[in-house]
N, C-alpha and C positions, 0 to 999 in steps of 0.2 A: 262121626263126621269122616266121610270118605273124601279122598282127595284125587283128581284127576291131573295128570301132568303131560305136556307136550310141549314142543317148540316149533317156531316158525321164523322166517327172516323178513325183516322189514328194512327197507333201503340199505341193506348191506349189513344190518346188525342182528345178531341172533337174539331171539326173544324167547325166554322159558316162561311158559304160562302155566299157572297153577289154578285149576277151577276147585272152589270151595263152597261151602253153604255160607256166604257172607253177602253183605248188602251192597257194598260199593266196590268198584276196582281201585286197586293199588299198583302203582309202579315204583319199583325200586332198582337202584343202580349200586351194587356192592363192590367194595374193594377186595383185592387189590387190582383186579384185571378189569373192572368196569362192567361185570356181568349184569344183564338186565333181566329182572324177574317182574311179572305181572301177576298178581292175584286177582282173579276174576270171579264173580259170581257165576253160577251155574246157569242162570238164566239167559246170560248174554251169549250170542252167536259169535263165531270166528270174527266176521266182517266187523262187527262192533268193537271187538277188542282191538283188531288191526287199526281202526279208526281212531281209537284212543290213543293207541301207541304213536302212530303217525302225528297226531296233534301235539303229543309231548315230545317229540323227536328233537326238538331245540333243546329242552330242558336236560335230555337223556345226554346229548352230546357234550353239554357245559359240564355235566356231572363227570363223565367220562375224562374229559380234558382236565379236570381237576384232579382227578386221581393219578393222571400221567404226570402232572407237575409237581405233585407231592413228593418230598424226599423220602426215600426208603432209609430204614435204618441199616447202618453199616453191618457187614458181616463181623461177628465177634470173633477175635483171636485169643484164644486162651493159652496162658504162658505157664508152664510149671514153676511152682514155688510162689505164685501169687494167690492171695486170698480174696 
């Protein structure tokens, strides 16, 4: 299975597109920075991928907002003599 990758911008959001030998389009938002990745079938053209992303933009924005609200683990401070 070969994979083609490229990216474009939709409504101010960078979208990484990975084209694979798959049946359906998948949209994912990944922590910690809310990176958006779309796995798309090879037979879909760019306009269909853009349309799918635009229709899911509300969900994408909600997911990115959730990542921003999540508390991050505080920086660990190591002290000598502790186990």
